[in-house]
C-alpha positions in Angstrom: -66.0 56.8 -23.7 -63.6 57.2 -20.8 -60.2 55.7 -20.7 -59.0 53.8 -17.6 -56.5 56.7 -17.0 -59.3 59.3 -17.0 -61.8 57.5 -14.8 -62.8 59.2 -11.6 -64.8 58.3 -8.5 -68.1 58.9 -10.2 -67.2 56.4 -12.9 -66.6 53.8 -10.2 -70.1 54.5 -8.8 -71.7 54.3 -12.2 -69.8 51.0 -12.9 -71.1 49.5 -9.7 -74.7 50.5 -10.5 -74.3 49.0 -14.0 -73.2 45.8 -12.5 -76.2 45.4 -10.2 -78.8 47.4 -12.2 -77.9 47.4 -15.9 -81.4 48.6 -16.6 -80.7 52.1 -15.1 -80.0 55.1 -17.2 -77.3 56.7 -15.0 -76.3 59.8 -17.1 -78.1 62.2 -14.7 -76.2 60.5 -11.8 -72.9 61.0 -13.5 -73.6 64.7 -14.2 -74.9 65.6 -10.8 -72.4 63.4 -9.0 -69.6 65.4 -10.6 -71.4 68.8 -10.0 -71.8 67.9 -6.3 -68.1 66.8 -6.0 -66.9 69.9 -7.8 -69.0 72.2 -5.7 -67.8 70.5 -2.5 -64.1 70.7 -3.5 -64.4 74.3 -4.7 -66.3 75.3 -1.6 -63.5 73.9 0.6 -60.9 75.6 -1.6 -62.8 79.0 -1.4 -63.1 78.6 2.4 -59.4 78.2 2.7 -58.7 81.2 0.4 -61.1 83.5 2.4 -59.7 82.1 5.8 -56.3 83.5 4.8 -58.1 86.9 5.0 -59.8 86.2 8.3 -63.2 85.4 6.7 -65.5 82.4 6.4 -67.4 81.9 3.2 -70.5 83.1 4.8 -68.8 86.3 6.1 -67.3 86.9 2.7 -70.8 86.6 1.2 -72.0 89.4 3.4 -69.1 91.9 2.8 -69.0 90.8 -0.8 -72.7 91.6 -1.3 -72.2 95.0 0.3 -69.2 95.6 -2.0 -70.9 94.6 -5.2 -74.0 96.7 -4.3 -71.8 99.7 -5.3 -71.2 103.0 -3.5 -72.3 103.9 -0.8 -72.1 100.1 -0.1 -75.2 100.2 2.1 -78.0 97.7 2.3 -80.7 96.9 4.9 -80.4 93.7 6.9 -83.6 92.5 5.1 -82.0 93.2 1.7 -78.9 91.2 2.7 -81.0 88.3 4.1 -83.0 88.1 0.8 -79.9 88.3 -1.4 -78.1 85.6 0.7 -81.1 83.5 1.3 -80.5 83.6 5.1 -82.9 83.9 8.0 -82.9 87.1 9.9 -81.4 85.2 12.9 -78.6 83.8 10.7 -77.9 87.3 9.3 -77.8 88.9 12.7 -75.1 86.5 13.9 -73.0 87.3 10.8 -73.5 91.0 11.1 -72.6 90.9 14.8 -69.3 89.1 14.1 -68.4 91.3 11.1 -69.2 94.5 13.1 -67.1 93.4 16.0 -64.2 92.8 13.5 -64.6 96.3 12.2 -65.6 95.3 8.7 -69.0 96.8 8.7 -71.3 99.0 10.9 -75.0 99.3 11.5 -76.6 102.7 11.6 -80.1 104.0 11.7 -81.9 104.3 8.4 -82.6 108.0 7.8 -85.7 107.1 5.8 -87.2 104.7 8.4 -87.0 105.4 12.1 -87.4 101.6 12.9 -84.9 100.5 10.2 -81.2 99.9 10.1 -78.6 100.2 7.3 -75.5 98.0 7.1 -72.5 99.8 5.7 -69.1 98.3 4.8 -66.2 100.1 6.5 -63.0 101.2 4.7 -61.3 98.2 6.4 -64.0 95.9 5.2 -63.8 97.3 1.7 -60.0 96.7 1.5 -60.3 93.2 2.9 -63.1 92.1 0.6 -61.2 93.4 -2.4 -58.2 91.2 -1.3 -60.4 88.2 -0.6 -62.3 88.3 -3.9 -59.0 88.5 -5.8 -57.7 85.5 -3.8 -60.9 83.6 -4.5 -60.8 84.3 -8.2 -57.2 83.0 -8.3 -58.4 79.7 -6.8 -61.2 79.4 -9.3 -58.9 80.3 -12.2 -56.5 77.7 -11.2 -59.2 75.1 -11.0 -60.1 75.8 -14.7 -56.5 75.4 -16.1 -57.4 72.0 -17.6 -60.1 73.6 -19.8 -59.6 75.9 -22.8 -61.2 79.4 -22.8 -63.8 78.1 -25.3 -64.6 75.0 -23.1 -65.1 77.3 -20.1 -67.6 79.4 -22.1 -69.5 76.3 -23.3 -69.6 74.8 -19.8 -70.7 78.1 -18.3 -73.5 78.4 -20.9 -74.7 74.8 -20.3 -74.7 75.2 -16.5 -76.6 78.5 -16.9 -79.2 76.7 -19.0 -79.4 73.8 -16.5 -79.8 76.2 -13.6 -82.5 78.2 -15.4 -84.5 75.0 -15.9 -84.5 74.3 -12.2 
């Protein structure tokens, strides 16, 4: 049971539905309404954190994917597209912008004459390391209202929910 002081915008929506359709079971709406609002708020916060490093979230995703792929920090455009669930056209635009900024370069694939490799530059490597740290600080700050145990339980429950989808 929520107290008046702990009510949020989702509670107001649920209360409105209860008033006009008391027959509805709105627990899923409560859960996904909050997940959606959290995702939106955190997405905006992450965008601001990355922007301080000159990156959009989408651009961070590209250089971050190269960084976490491990040395030599090289992937094909196709591998990047598949990992980031982007069309090849969308990926090309991001790669063009990041290459122009000196954060990555494209070079011929030595194993495939028709292929390319995308490689993060030293500048890109340093920048993504700064940006990922900034992003984690934002995420950590968002979790300050939860105990370490609650974070673990919530993470496990969300993993289970996601696996079911």
